[in-house]
N, C-alpha and C positions, 0 to 999 in steps of 0.2 A: 741425614735429613734434619736432625735437631739443629745442627750448625746453620743450615739454610734458613730455618725459621728465625733464628737469632739475627741473621743478616737482614732478612725481610723486615723484622720488627724494628731494627736499627734504621734501615732505609726509610721506613714509614715515618719514624720519629723525626728524622732529619728533614724530610719533605714537609712534614707538618710544621716544624719549627721555622723553616724557610718561609712557608706560606703565612704564618703569623707575623713574622718579621716584615714581610712585604706589605701587609695591611697597615702596619704602624710606621713604615718607612716614609711614606708620602701621604700628604693629605691636602684636600682642597675644600675650602668653604665655598659652596655654590652660591653665586650672587643671584638673588631674586629681587628684581625691581618691579614693583606693582604700581604703575602710574595712577594718579588721580584720574578717575574716569571723566571728569569735567574738562580735562586738558586735551586739546587737539595737538598731538605731537607732530602732525603733518605740517603745521605752520612754521616749524623751525627748519631753516635751510642751512644753518651754520651751527657748529659745535665748538665749544671752548673747553679744554681739559686743564684743570688746575689741581695742584697738589699742595697739601699742608701736612704737618705732623703734630700729634698731640704732645703735650709736655712730657719730657723724659724719653722720647723716641728720637734716637740719633740716626738720621738719614741725610746723606750729603745732597747738595744741590745737583751734583752730577748724576747720582742714582735717581733722583726725582725726575730729572730731564730724560734719562734713558727710559724710565718707565712710561712717562708721558708720550715719548716718541714711539715706543712699542705699542701702546694703546691706540695711538693715532694710526699707525700702520695697520694694525689688526682691524680697526673699524673701517678705514677707507679701502682696505684690500679684501680681506677675507670675510668679514662679518656683513658689512653694509656698503658694498661698492656703489658709488653714485648717489647714495642717500643724502649726503651733505655736500653743498657747493664748496664749503671750506671748513677745515678743522684747524683750530688754533691751539697752540700749547704755550703761548707767551702773553696773550692779551685777550681779554673778554670784551665783547661788544654787547650793547643792550639787546640786540635782536638774537643773540646766541642762546642756545640751549647749553646750560653750564653743567659740566660733569666734574664734580669735586671729589677728589680722593684724599681722605684724611687718614694718614698712616697711624695705626695704633700699636704696631709692632714691626720692627725691621731688624733682623739679626742675621748677619752674614755667616755666622757659625765658624767652624774651624775644620779645614780640610784634613789636617793630620789626625784630629780626634775621630773624624768620620772614617778615615782609613783604618784606624785601630778597631772600632766597634760601631755597629749600627746603633743609632740613637744618640751617640755622643757628637758634639759639634753640629747639632742640627741648625738648619737655616729656616727662617720663616718671614713671611710678609703678611700682615693683616691690615685691613683698612675699612673704614666706614665710607660708603659711597653715597653721594647725594646728587640728585639731578634737580636743577632749579631753572626757573624762567629768568633769563638775564635781565629783563626790564624790571620786573617786580621783586625779584629775589625769592619769590614764592617756591617752596619745595614741592616738587612734583612727585618724587618718590625717594626712598632711602633703602639701603641694604648693606650687607657686609660681604666682603670677599677676602679670601686668604689662601695662601699656599705655603706648605711646609715640606721640607725634605730632610731625611735623616738616614739614608742608606749608608751602609758601612762598606768597607773594603775599597777596592780600586774604583768602583762606580761612585762611591761617596767622595773619594778624594778627587776624582776628575770632574765632578759636578760643582759649579760655582754659583754664586748669588745671581749672576746674569741669567743662568738657566731658569732659576726660580722666578726672576722678574719676567721672563718671557712667558712662563706658564700663568703667572698672575695676570699679565696683560691680556692673555687669551681668555681668561675667565671673565675679566671685566668687560671685554669686547663681546663675549657670548651673552652676558647679562644685558648689555645695552641692546644688542640685536633682538633678544627676546622681548625686551621692553617695547621696542619699536615694532614688534610684530613680525620680525624677520628671523624667527628662530631657526627655520630650515636653512637659511643662508649662513647662520653662525655655526652650524654643525659641520 
């Protein structure tokens, strides 16, 4: 009976350790965009998505293009289908609602390090999000979004930055849908 209690105590500790590791392995910074109440968002029929990076943040043009395309797909498909007549990722027009993503962190991490131990080789994407009127450049709202991943073992080694980009795009899309009053469509 005493041996069984030791086993139960060890099993409990392992489960507890695993649960704590799960809490720290992934993280999302929830995007909250609170628009200026004076702005009628219904007037915008087109959206332009732009990306920039802050000094010291190395993110390739290819990665920025992938992220913009994923955000566009999420907004036009899952979050807000039919809400915008057009969504552009390459040019902004004066009548557009501008969605600007300024990357403040972009780290692809290291698959081998994640394989060895959770927390090592972590990936992360963080950005300041700004929504502006295309004609005036007036800021309508601002927020921050982020996604990190630091699982270990096989799951950590098999997950790449593209997976984190997809989750980041989903979070940005969800925040935009909530801003537009389409929160139920974004869930």
